[in-house]
DSSP file (Angstrom, degrees, kcal/mol; ACC not computed):
  #  RESIDUE AA STRUCTURE BP1 BP2  ACC     N-H-->O    O-->H-N    N-H-->O    O-->H-N    TCO  KAPPA ALPHA  PHI   PSI    X-CA   Y-CA   Z-CA
    1    1 A M              0   0    0      0, 0.0    88,-0.7     0, 0.0     2,-0.2   0.000 360.0 360.0 360.0 135.5   15.6    3.9    5.5
    2    2 A T  B >>  -A   88   0A   0     86,-0.2     3,-1.4     1,-0.1     4,-0.6  -0.650 360.0-109.2-107.3 165.2   12.1    5.4    5.7
    3    3 A I  H >> S+     0   0    0     84,-3.1     4,-1.4    81,-0.3     3,-1.2   0.857 117.7  62.8 -59.1 -36.5    8.8    4.4    4.1
    4    4 A G  H 34 S+     0   0    0     81,-2.6    -1,-0.3    83,-0.3    82,-0.1   0.735  93.4  64.8 -62.4 -21.8    9.0    7.5    1.9
    5    5 A D  H <4 S+     0   0    0     -3,-1.4    -1,-0.2    80,-0.3    -2,-0.2   0.781 120.5  15.4 -73.0 -26.9   12.2    6.0    0.4
    6    6 A F  H << S+     0   0    0     -3,-1.2    -2,-0.2    -4,-0.6    -1,-0.2   0.298  90.3 121.1-135.3  13.3   10.4    3.1   -1.2
    7    7 A C  S  < S-     0   0    0     -4,-1.4     2,-0.6    -5,-0.1   110,-0.2  -0.359  71.9-102.2 -70.4 160.4    6.7    3.7   -1.2
    8    8 A V  B     -B  116   0B   0    108,-2.6   108,-2.0     1,-0.1    98,-0.2  -0.755  35.4-174.1 -84.3 121.6    4.8    3.7   -4.5
    9    9 A R        +     0   0    0     -2,-0.6     2,-1.3   106,-0.2    -1,-0.1   0.655  65.2  80.8 -95.2 -17.1    4.2    7.3   -5.5
   10   10 A N        +     0   0    0    106,-0.1     2,-0.4     2,-0.0    -1,-0.1  -0.734  68.5 175.7 -90.5  91.7    2.1    6.7   -8.6
   11   11 A V        -     0   0    0     -2,-1.3     2,-0.5   103,-0.0    24,-0.1  -0.825  31.0-134.1-107.8 133.8   -1.2    6.1   -6.8
   12   12 A V        -     0   0    0     -2,-0.4    24,-2.6    22,-0.2     2,-0.3  -0.756  36.6-176.6 -84.5 124.3   -4.6    5.6   -8.4
   13   13 A C  E     -e   36   0C   0     -2,-0.5     2,-0.3    22,-0.2    24,-0.2  -0.880  18.9-179.9-127.0 153.4   -7.2    7.7   -6.6
   14   14 A V  E     -e   37   0C   0     22,-2.6    24,-2.8    -2,-0.3     2,-0.2  -0.936  27.4-117.4-138.3 163.2  -10.9    8.4   -6.6
   15   15 A T    >   -     0   0    0     -2,-0.3     3,-1.8    22,-0.2    57,-0.3  -0.574  36.8-100.2 -95.8 168.4  -13.1   10.6   -4.6
   16   16 A R  T 3  S+     0   0    0     22,-0.5    57,-2.6     1,-0.3    58,-0.3   0.766 118.9  59.0 -59.7 -27.5  -15.9    9.4   -2.4
   17   17 A D  T 3  S+     0   0    0     55,-0.2    -1,-0.3    54,-0.1     2,-0.1   0.488  79.2 108.4 -86.7  -1.3  -18.6   10.2   -5.0
   18   18 A A  S <  S-     0   0    0     -3,-1.8    54,-3.1     1,-0.1    55,-0.3  -0.447  74.9-114.4 -68.4 146.9  -17.1    7.9   -7.7
   19   19 A T  B  >  -G   71   0D   0     52,-0.3     4,-2.3     1,-0.1    52,-0.3  -0.460  17.6-118.3 -78.8 158.1  -19.1    4.8   -8.4
   20   20 A V  H  > S+     0   0    0     50,-2.4     4,-2.9    47,-0.6     5,-0.2   0.854 117.2  58.7 -62.3 -33.8  -17.7    1.4   -7.6
   21   21 A H  H  > S+     0   0    0     46,-2.1     4,-2.0    49,-0.3    -1,-0.2   0.923 106.6  46.5 -60.7 -44.7  -18.0    0.7  -11.3
   22   22 A E  H  > S+     0   0    0     45,-0.3     4,-1.9     2,-0.2    -2,-0.2   0.916 113.2  49.0 -63.8 -43.1  -15.7    3.6  -12.1
   23   23 A A  H  X S+     0   0    0     -4,-2.3     4,-2.2     1,-0.2    -2,-0.2   0.914 110.5  50.2 -63.7 -43.0  -13.2    2.6   -9.4
   24   24 A A  H  X S+     0   0    0     -4,-2.9     4,-2.3     1,-0.2    -1,-0.2   0.879 107.8  54.6 -63.5 -37.2  -13.2   -1.0  -10.7
   25   25 A G  H  X S+     0   0    0     -4,-2.0     4,-2.7    -5,-0.2    -1,-0.2   0.890 107.8  49.4 -62.4 -39.4  -12.6    0.3  -14.2
   26   26 A L  H  X S+     0   0    0     -4,-1.9     4,-2.5     2,-0.2    -2,-0.2   0.887 108.3  53.5 -66.7 -38.7   -9.6    2.2  -12.9
   27   27 A M  H  X>S+     0   0    0     -4,-2.2     5,-2.0     1,-0.2     4,-0.8   0.927 113.0  43.8 -60.3 -43.5   -8.2   -0.9  -11.2
   28   28 A R  H ><5S+     0   0    0     -4,-2.3     3,-0.6     3,-0.2    -2,-0.2   0.935 113.6  50.0 -66.4 -46.2   -8.5   -2.8  -14.4
   29   29 A Q  H 3<5S+     0   0    0     -4,-2.7    -2,-0.2     1,-0.2    -1,-0.2   0.876 120.6  34.8 -60.9 -39.6   -7.0    0.1  -16.5
   30   30 A H  H 3<5S-     0   0    0     -4,-2.5    -1,-0.2    -5,-0.2    -2,-0.2   0.409 105.6-123.9 -99.3   1.5   -4.0    0.5  -14.2
   31   31 A H  T <<5 +     0   0    0     -4,-0.8     2,-0.3    -3,-0.6    -3,-0.2   0.922  64.8 133.7  57.0  48.9   -3.6   -3.2  -13.3
   32   32 A V      < -     0   0    0     -5,-2.0    -1,-0.2    -6,-0.2    -2,-0.1  -0.866  58.9-137.8-125.3 160.9   -3.9   -2.6   -9.5
   33   33 A G  S    S+     0   0    0     -2,-0.3    20,-2.6     1,-0.1    21,-0.3   0.309  82.8  26.3-101.3   7.5   -5.9   -4.2   -6.8
   34   34 A N  E     - F   0  52C   0     18,-0.3     2,-0.4    19,-0.1   -22,-0.2  -0.991  57.6-148.4-160.0 160.4   -7.0   -1.1   -5.0
   35   35 A V  E     - F   0  51C   0     16,-2.4    16,-2.6    -2,-0.3     2,-0.4  -0.986  25.5-123.9-129.4 144.9   -7.7    2.6   -5.3
   36   36 A L  E     -eF  13  50C   0    -24,-2.6   -22,-2.6    -2,-0.4     2,-0.6  -0.719  18.4-139.5 -86.6 137.6   -7.2    5.2   -2.7
   37   37 A V  E     +eF  14  49C   0     12,-3.1    11,-3.3    -2,-0.4    12,-1.5  -0.865  32.7 177.1 -96.7 126.0  -10.2    7.3   -1.8
   38   38 A V  E     - F   0  47C   0    -24,-2.8     2,-0.5    -2,-0.6   -22,-0.5  -0.901  35.2-132.5-131.4 154.8   -9.2   10.9   -1.3
   39   39 A D  E     - F   0  46C   0      7,-2.5     7,-2.5    -2,-0.3     2,-0.5  -0.948  33.5-134.5 -99.5 126.7  -10.7   14.3   -0.5
   40   40 A E  E     + F   0  45C   0     -2,-0.5     5,-0.2     5,-0.2   -25,-0.0  -0.708  30.5 175.7 -85.5 127.9   -9.3   16.8   -3.0
   41   41 A G  E >   - F   0  44C   0      3,-2.1     3,-0.6    -2,-0.5     0, 0.0  -0.783  45.6-103.8-124.3 170.8   -8.1   20.0   -1.4
   42   42 A P  T 3  S+     0   0    0      0, 0.0     3,-0.1     0, 0.0    -1,-0.0   0.778 122.0  41.7 -65.6 -24.9   -6.4   23.1   -2.8
   43   43 A D  T 3  S-     0   0    0      1,-0.3     2,-0.3     0, 0.0    69,-0.1   0.489 127.8 -62.5-101.5  -4.7   -3.1   22.0   -1.2
   44   44 A G  E <   -F   41   0C   0     -3,-0.6    -3,-2.1    68,-0.0     2,-0.4  -0.937  65.4 -50.5 151.4-173.9   -3.3   18.3   -2.1
   45   45 A R  E     -F   40   0C   0     -2,-0.3    68,-3.4    68,-0.3    -5,-0.2  -0.810  37.8-155.6-100.9 135.8   -5.1   15.1   -1.6
   46   46 A I  E     -F   39   0C   0     -7,-2.5    -7,-2.5    -2,-0.4     2,-0.2  -0.947  20.9-127.6-110.7 119.4   -6.0   13.7    1.8
   47   47 A P  E     +F   38   0C   0      0, 0.0    -9,-0.3     0, 0.0    33,-0.1  -0.454  35.3 164.6 -69.2 133.3   -6.6   10.0    2.0
   48   48 A V  E     -     0   0C   0    -11,-3.3    32,-0.3     1,-0.4     2,-0.3   0.434  61.3 -15.1-124.7  -7.1   -9.9    9.0    3.6
   49   49 A G  E     -F   37   0C   0    -12,-1.5   -12,-3.1    30,-0.1     2,-0.4  -0.985  52.1-121.6-178.5 173.2  -10.1    5.3    2.6
   50   50 A I  E     -F   36   0C   0     -2,-0.3     2,-0.5   -14,-0.2   -14,-0.2  -1.000  14.5-160.2-133.8 132.9   -9.0    2.4    0.4
   51   51 A L  E     -F   35   0C   0    -16,-2.6   -16,-2.4    -2,-0.4     2,-0.2  -0.970  17.2-166.6-112.7 122.2  -11.2    0.3   -1.9
   52   52 A T  E  >  -F   34   0C   0     -2,-0.5     4,-1.9   -18,-0.2   -18,-0.3  -0.634  35.8-113.0-105.4 163.9   -9.8   -3.1   -2.8
   53   53 A D  H  > S+     0   0    0    -20,-2.6     4,-2.2     1,-0.2     5,-0.1   0.850 120.3  57.1 -61.0 -32.8  -10.7   -5.6   -5.4
   54   54 A R  H  > S+     0   0    0    -21,-0.3     4,-3.0     2,-0.2     5,-0.3   0.904 102.9  53.1 -63.8 -42.0  -11.8   -7.8   -2.5
   55   55 A D  H  >>S+     0   0    0      1,-0.2     4,-2.6     2,-0.2     5,-0.6   0.918 109.0  50.1 -57.3 -43.9  -14.2   -5.1   -1.3
   56   56 A V  I  X>S+     0   0    0     -4,-1.9     5,-2.4     3,-0.2     4,-1.4   0.925 114.8  43.1 -62.4 -45.1  -15.7   -5.0   -4.7
   57   57 A V  I  <>S+     0   0    0     -4,-2.2     5,-3.2     3,-0.2     6,-0.3   0.954 122.2  36.6 -66.7 -50.6  -16.2   -8.8   -4.9
   58   58 A I  I  <5S+     0   0    0     -4,-3.0    -2,-0.2     3,-0.2    -3,-0.2   0.927 126.9  33.2 -70.9 -47.4  -17.5   -9.3   -1.3
   59   59 A E  I  <5S+     0   0    0     -4,-2.6    -3,-0.2    -5,-0.3    -1,-0.2   0.725 134.3  16.8 -86.9 -23.0  -19.6   -6.2   -0.9
   60   60 A V  I  XXS+     0   0    0     -4,-1.4     5,-2.5    -5,-0.6     4,-0.6   0.788 126.1  37.2-115.2 -63.4  -20.9   -5.6   -4.4
   61   61 A V  I >4<S+     0   0    0     -5,-2.4     3,-1.4     1,-0.2    -3,-0.2   0.959 121.7  42.1 -62.0 -54.8  -20.6   -8.6   -6.7
   62   62 A A  T 34<S+     0   0    0     -5,-3.2    -1,-0.2     1,-0.3    -4,-0.1   0.803 115.4  51.8 -65.1 -28.7  -21.4  -11.3   -4.2
   63   63 A A  T 345S-     0   0    0     -6,-0.3    -1,-0.3    -5,-0.1    -2,-0.2   0.517 111.7-120.7 -85.3  -4.8  -24.2   -9.3   -2.7
   64   64 A G  T <<5 +     0   0    0     -3,-1.4     2,-0.3    -4,-0.6    -3,-0.2   0.764  58.0 154.0  73.5  25.0  -25.8   -8.7   -6.1
   65   65 A V      < -     0   0    0     -5,-2.5     2,-0.6    -6,-0.1    -1,-0.2  -0.658  51.7-112.3 -87.8 141.8  -25.5   -4.9   -5.8
   66   66 A D    >   -     0   0    0     -2,-0.3     3,-1.9     1,-0.2     4,-0.4  -0.639  20.2-149.9 -74.3 116.9  -25.3   -2.8   -9.0
   67   67 A A  T 3  S+     0   0    0     -2,-0.6   -46,-2.1     1,-0.3   -47,-0.6   0.685  95.5  58.6 -63.3 -18.5  -21.8   -1.3   -9.1
   68   68 A R  T 3  S+     0   0    0    -48,-0.2    -1,-0.3     1,-0.2    -2,-0.1   0.619 104.2  51.3 -84.0 -12.4  -23.1    1.7  -11.0
   69   69 A S  S <  S+     0   0    0     -3,-1.9     2,-0.4     2,-0.1    -2,-0.2   0.435  99.2  68.8-106.3   0.1  -25.5    2.6   -8.2
   70   70 A I  S    S-     0   0    0     -4,-0.4   -50,-2.4    -3,-0.3   -49,-0.3  -0.959  71.7-137.7-123.1 138.1  -23.2    2.5   -5.2
   71   71 A T  B >>  -G   19   0D   0     -2,-0.4     4,-0.8   -52,-0.3     3,-0.6  -0.538  21.5-119.3 -92.3 159.5  -20.5    5.0   -4.5
   72   72 A V  H >> S+     0   0    0    -54,-3.1     4,-1.9   -57,-0.3     3,-0.9   0.877 114.0  60.8 -60.5 -38.9  -17.0    4.3   -3.2
   73   73 A G  H 34 S+     0   0    0    -57,-2.6    -1,-0.2   -55,-0.3   -56,-0.1   0.802  98.4  57.1 -60.9 -30.0  -17.8    6.5   -0.1
   74   74 A E  H <4 S+     0   0    0     -3,-0.6    -1,-0.3   -58,-0.3    -2,-0.2   0.770 112.2  41.7 -72.0 -25.3  -20.6    4.1    0.8
   75   75 A L  H << S+     0   0    0     -3,-0.9     2,-1.3    -4,-0.8     3,-0.3   0.760 102.3  67.5 -91.9 -27.8  -18.2    1.2    0.9
   76   76 A T     <  +     0   0    0     -4,-1.9    -1,-0.2     1,-0.2     4,-0.1  -0.549  54.3 135.6 -98.5  71.4  -15.2    2.7    2.6
   77   77 A Q        +     0   0    0     -2,-1.3    -1,-0.2    -3,-0.2    -2,-0.1   0.740  43.1  94.8 -86.4 -26.4  -16.6    3.3    6.1
   78   78 A R  S    S-     0   0    0     -3,-0.3   -28,-0.2   -28,-0.1     2,-0.0  -0.448  87.5-106.5 -69.8 135.1  -13.6    2.1    8.0
   79   79 A P        -     0   0    0      0, 0.0     2,-0.3     0, 0.0   -30,-0.1  -0.362  38.5-116.9 -60.3 140.2  -11.2    4.8    9.1
   80   80 A V        -     0   0    0    -32,-0.3     2,-0.6   -33,-0.1    24,-0.1  -0.595  16.5-138.4 -83.0 139.3   -8.0    4.7    7.0
   81   81 A T        -     0   0    0     -2,-0.3     2,-0.3    22,-0.2   -33,-0.0  -0.871  27.3-173.9 -95.5 121.3   -4.7    3.9    8.7
   82   82 A T        -     0   0    0     -2,-0.6     2,-0.4    22,-0.2    24,-0.2  -0.712  13.4-151.7-111.6 165.4   -2.0    6.2    7.3
   83   83 A V  E     -c  106   0B   0     22,-2.2    24,-2.3    -2,-0.3     2,-0.1  -0.999  22.3-117.3-136.1 138.6    1.8    6.2    7.8
   84   84 A R  E >   -c  107   0B   0     -2,-0.4     3,-1.9    22,-0.2   -81,-0.3  -0.466  23.5-122.0 -75.1 148.1    4.1    9.3    7.6
   85   85 A E  T 3  S+     0   0    0     22,-2.4   -81,-2.6     1,-0.3   -80,-0.3   0.703 110.4  58.5 -63.8 -20.8    6.8    9.2    4.9
   86   86 A D  T 3  S+     0   0    0     21,-0.3    -1,-0.3   -83,-0.2     2,-0.2   0.316  82.2 113.6 -92.2   9.7    9.5    9.7    7.6
   87   87 A T    <   -     0   0    0     -3,-1.9   -84,-3.1     1,-0.1   -83,-0.3  -0.561  68.6-120.0 -80.3 142.9    8.5    6.5    9.4
   88   88 A G  B  >  -A    2   0A   0    -86,-0.2     4,-1.9    -2,-0.2   -86,-0.2  -0.388  24.5-112.1 -76.3 160.9   10.8    3.5    9.5
   89   89 A Y  H  > S+     0   0    0    -88,-0.7     4,-2.4     1,-0.2     5,-0.2   0.814 114.2  59.4 -68.8 -28.4    9.7    0.2    8.1
   90   90 A A  H  > S+     0   0    0      2,-0.2     4,-2.0     1,-0.2    -1,-0.2   0.918 108.5  45.0 -64.3 -41.8    9.6   -1.5   11.5
   91   91 A E  H  > S+     0   0    0      2,-0.2     4,-2.5     1,-0.2    -1,-0.2   0.877 111.0  53.9 -68.2 -37.1    7.1    1.0   12.8
   92   92 A A  H  X S+     0   0    0     -4,-1.9     4,-2.5     2,-0.2    -2,-0.2   0.910 108.4  49.4 -62.8 -41.4    5.1    0.6    9.5
   93   93 A V  H  X S+     0   0    0     -4,-2.4     4,-2.6     2,-0.2    -2,-0.2   0.908 110.2  51.3 -62.7 -41.8    5.0   -3.1   10.0
   94   94 A R  H  X S+     0   0    0     -4,-2.0     4,-2.8     1,-0.2    -2,-0.2   0.914 110.6  48.4 -61.5 -43.1    3.8   -2.6   13.6
   95   95 A L  H  X S+     0   0    0     -4,-2.5     4,-1.9     2,-0.2    -2,-0.2   0.912 111.6  49.4 -63.5 -43.4    1.0   -0.2   12.4
   96   96 A M  H  X>S+     0   0    0     -4,-2.5     5,-2.0     2,-0.2     4,-1.0   0.943 114.8  44.6 -60.3 -47.4   -0.1   -2.7    9.7
   97   97 A S  H ><5S+     0   0    0     -4,-2.6     3,-0.6     1,-0.2    -2,-0.2   0.931 113.2  49.3 -63.6 -47.6   -0.2   -5.5   12.2
   98   98 A A  H 3<5S+     0   0    0     -4,-2.8    -1,-0.2     1,-0.2    -2,-0.2   0.821 120.0  37.6 -62.8 -31.7   -2.0   -3.5   14.9
   99   99 A N  H 3<5S-     0   0    0     -4,-1.9    -1,-0.2    -5,-0.2    -2,-0.2   0.452 105.3-124.0-101.9  -1.9   -4.6   -2.3   12.5
  100  100 A G  T <<5 +     0   0    0     -4,-1.0     2,-0.3    -3,-0.6    -3,-0.2   0.886  64.0 134.8  63.2  40.3   -5.0   -5.5   10.4
  101  101 A V      < -     0   0    0     -5,-2.0    -1,-0.2    -6,-0.2    -2,-0.1  -0.913  47.4-163.1-123.4 150.0   -4.2   -3.8    7.1
  102  102 A R  S    S+     0   0    0     -2,-0.3    17,-2.5     1,-0.2     2,-0.3   0.540  81.0  41.7-102.4 -12.0   -2.0   -4.8    4.2
  103  103 A R  E     - D   0 118B   0     15,-0.2    15,-0.2    16,-0.1   -22,-0.2  -0.987  61.3-176.9-137.1 144.8   -1.8   -1.4    2.6
  104  104 A M  E     - D   0 117B   0     13,-2.7    13,-2.6    -2,-0.3   -22,-0.2  -0.993  28.3-120.2-141.7 134.9   -1.4    2.1    4.0
  105  105 A P  E     - D   0 116B   0      0, 0.0   -22,-2.2     0, 0.0     2,-0.5  -0.490  29.0-135.0 -65.3 142.6   -1.4    5.5    2.4
  106  106 A V  E     -cD  83 115B   0      9,-3.0     8,-3.2   -24,-0.2     9,-1.6  -0.893  28.1-174.3-102.8 129.2    1.8    7.4    3.0
  107  107 A V  E     -cD  84 113B   0    -24,-2.3   -22,-2.4    -2,-0.5   -21,-0.3  -0.818  21.0-121.6-123.9 160.5    1.4   11.0    3.9
  108  108 A D    >   -     0   0    0      4,-2.3     3,-1.8    -2,-0.3    -1,-0.1  -0.215  51.4 -80.0 -86.6-173.6    3.6   14.0    4.6
  109  109 A A  T 3  S+     0   0    0      1,-0.3    -1,-0.0     2,-0.1   -25,-0.0   0.733 132.4  51.0 -63.3 -22.9    3.7   16.0    7.8
  110  110 A K  T 3  S-     0   0    0      2,-0.1    -1,-0.3     0, 0.0    -3,-0.0   0.458 121.0-105.4 -93.7  -1.7    0.5   17.9    6.9
  111  111 A G  S <  S+     0   0    0     -3,-1.8     2,-0.3     1,-0.3    -2,-0.1   0.567  72.1 142.6  90.8   8.8   -1.4   14.7    6.1
  112  112 A F        -     0   0    0    -66,-0.1    -4,-2.3     1,-0.1    -1,-0.3  -0.625  58.0 -98.7 -86.9 144.9   -1.3   15.0    2.3
  113  113 A L  E     + D   0 107B   0    -68,-3.4   -68,-0.3    -2,-0.3    -6,-0.2  -0.341  46.7 159.7 -64.2 132.0   -0.9   11.9    0.2
  114  114 A V  E     -     0   0B   0     -8,-3.2     2,-0.3     1,-0.4    -7,-0.2   0.500  64.1 -50.7-122.4 -18.2    2.6   11.1   -1.1
  115  115 A G  E     - D   0 106B   0     -9,-1.6    -9,-3.0  -105,-0.1    -1,-0.4  -0.975  52.9 -91.8 175.0-163.5    2.2    7.4   -1.9
  116  116 A I  E     -BD   8 105B   0   -108,-2.0  -108,-2.6    -2,-0.3     2,-0.4  -0.992  21.4-157.1-141.9 146.9    1.1    4.0   -0.7
  117  117 A I  E     - D   0 104B   0    -13,-2.6   -13,-2.7    -2,-0.3     2,-0.3  -0.985   9.9-168.4-126.0 138.2    2.9    1.2    1.0
  118  118 A A  E >>  - D   0 103B   0     -2,-0.4     4,-1.8   -15,-0.2     3,-0.6  -0.854  37.4-110.7-121.6 159.0    1.9   -2.5    0.9
  119  119 A A  H 3> S+     0   0    0    -17,-2.5     4,-2.7    -2,-0.3     5,-0.2   0.873 119.5  58.0 -54.1 -38.6    3.1   -5.5    2.9
  120  120 A D  H 3> S+     0   0    0    -18,-0.2     4,-2.1     1,-0.2    -1,-0.3   0.876 103.1  52.6 -61.3 -37.7    4.6   -6.8   -0.3
  121  121 A D  H <> S+     0   0    0     -3,-0.6     4,-1.5     2,-0.2    -1,-0.2   0.906 111.1  46.4 -64.4 -41.4    6.7   -3.6   -0.7
  122  122 A I  H  X S+     0   0    0     -4,-1.8     4,-1.9     2,-0.2    -2,-0.2   0.910 109.8  53.6 -68.3 -42.1    8.1   -4.0    2.8
  123  123 A L  H  X S+     0   0    0     -4,-2.7     4,-2.3     1,-0.2    -1,-0.2   0.906 105.7  54.2 -57.9 -41.3    8.8   -7.7    2.3
  124  124 A H  H  X S+     0   0    0     -4,-2.1     4,-1.1     1,-0.2    -1,-0.2   0.896 108.8  48.5 -60.0 -40.1   10.8   -6.9   -0.8
  125  125 A Q  H  < S+     0   0    0     -4,-1.5    -1,-0.2     1,-0.2    -2,-0.2   0.831 114.3  46.1 -69.1 -32.1   12.9   -4.5    1.3
  126  126 A L  H  X S+     0   0    0     -4,-1.9     4,-1.4     1,-0.2    -2,-0.2   0.800 104.4  61.2 -80.8 -29.5   13.5   -7.1    4.0
  127  127 A V  H  X S+     0   0    0     -4,-2.3     4,-2.7     1,-0.2     5,-0.2   0.902  94.5  60.5 -68.1 -42.2   14.3  -10.0    1.7
  128  128 A A  H  X S+     0   0    0     -4,-1.1     4,-2.1     1,-0.2    -1,-0.2   0.914 107.5  43.8 -57.4 -47.5   17.4   -8.5    0.1
  129  129 A P  H  > S+     0   0    0      0, 0.0     4,-2.3     0, 0.0    -1,-0.2   0.882 113.1  53.1 -65.7 -34.3   19.4   -8.1    3.4
  130  130 A L  H  X S+     0   0    0     -4,-1.4     4,-2.3     2,-0.2    -2,-0.2   0.899 108.2  49.7 -66.1 -39.3   18.3  -11.6    4.5
  131  131 A V  H  X S+     0   0    0     -4,-2.7     4,-1.2     2,-0.2    -1,-0.2   0.918 110.0  51.3 -63.6 -42.6   19.6  -13.1    1.2
  132  132 A A  H  < S+     0   0    0     -4,-2.1     3,-0.4    -5,-0.2     4,-0.4   0.912 110.8  48.5 -61.1 -41.7   22.9  -11.3    1.8
  133  133 A L  H >< S+     0   0    0     -4,-2.3     3,-1.4     1,-0.2     4,-0.4   0.891 106.9  55.6 -64.7 -38.5   23.1  -12.7    5.3
  134  134 A S  H 3< S+     0   0    0     -4,-2.3     4,-0.4     1,-0.3     3,-0.3   0.764 105.4  53.6 -67.7 -22.4   22.3  -16.2    4.1
  135  135 A D  T 3X S+     0   0    0     -4,-1.2     4,-2.6    -3,-0.4    -1,-0.3   0.504  83.2  91.1 -87.2  -5.1   25.3  -16.0    1.6
  136  136 A L  H <> S+     0   0    0     -3,-1.4     4,-2.9    -4,-0.4     5,-0.2   0.915  84.8  49.3 -59.5 -45.8   27.8  -15.0    4.3
  137  137 A A  H  > S+     0   0    0     -4,-0.4     4,-2.3    -3,-0.3    -1,-0.2   0.920 113.3  46.9 -62.0 -43.1   28.8  -18.6    5.1
  138  138 A V  H  > S+     0   0    0     -4,-0.4     4,-2.3     1,-0.2    -1,-0.2   0.932 114.9  46.0 -64.5 -45.7   29.4  -19.4    1.4
  139  139 A R  H  X S+     0   0    0     -4,-2.6     4,-2.8     1,-0.2    -2,-0.2   0.880 110.8  54.0 -65.2 -37.3   31.3  -16.2    0.8
  140  140 A G  H  X S+     0   0    0     -4,-2.9     4,-2.5    -5,-0.2    -2,-0.2   0.921 110.3  45.8 -62.7 -44.3   33.4  -16.8    4.0
  141  141 A R  H  X S+     0   0    0     -4,-2.3     4,-2.5     2,-0.2    -2,-0.2   0.908 113.0  50.7 -64.4 -41.1   34.4  -20.3    2.9
  142  142 A H  H  X S+     0   0    0     -4,-2.3     4,-1.8     2,-0.2    -2,-0.2   0.932 111.7  47.1 -62.5 -45.5   35.2  -19.0   -0.6
  143  143 A F  H  X S+     0   0    0     -4,-2.8     4,-2.1     1,-0.2     5,-0.2   0.919 112.2  50.5 -60.8 -44.8   37.4  -16.2    0.8
  144  144 A E  H  X S+     0   0    0     -4,-2.5     4,-2.2     1,-0.2    -1,-0.2   0.898 109.2  50.9 -61.4 -41.3   39.1  -18.7    3.2
  145  145 A M  H  < S+     0   0    0     -4,-2.5    -1,-0.2     1,-0.2    -2,-0.2   0.845 111.8  48.6 -66.6 -32.9   39.8  -21.1    0.3
  146  146 A Q  H  < S+     0   0    0     -4,-1.8     3,-0.3    -5,-0.2    -1,-0.2   0.853 119.6  35.6 -74.0 -36.0   41.3  -18.2   -1.8
  147  147 A T  H  < S+     0   0    0     -4,-2.1    -2,-0.2     1,-0.2     2,-0.2   0.676 117.6  48.0 -95.7 -18.2   43.6  -16.9    1.0
  148  148 A R     <        0   0    0     -4,-2.2    -1,-0.2    -5,-0.2    -2,-0.1  -0.462 360.0 360.0-122.6  60.2   44.7  -20.1    2.8
  149  149 A R              0   0    0     -3,-0.3    -1,-0.1    -2,-0.2    -4,-0.1   0.460 360.0 360.0 -78.7 360.0   45.8  -22.4    0.0
């Protein structure tokens, strides 16, 4: 299974020149905790950053900065870590850990945005097989009781 199989493809995006106020409004409207910052091109969107609700609180609200006077591009200075859609989840976890990020834009082979993956999405994929494994002993006993009466 690859990241492209279970990433979220409906991504809320803004460009670097959007104000933090506009980005925060989109987060509220779409009930999300982040927006992807993209450069719009003729062939698609290229992710260049992520603005999180935490960034807004720490860098703008707590600092007393007017959210209407600062652009998203001014806050997203850190290079964005992306992951290709054909990457396996183990490699995605390694990338998240190595880069200290909980979310990564998912891109195609040309670097164009196809979705986003978060640590929570990966955990959801890992939990189902673990639950199935944890039920093996119970199912084994049940099977044994049915067949060896």
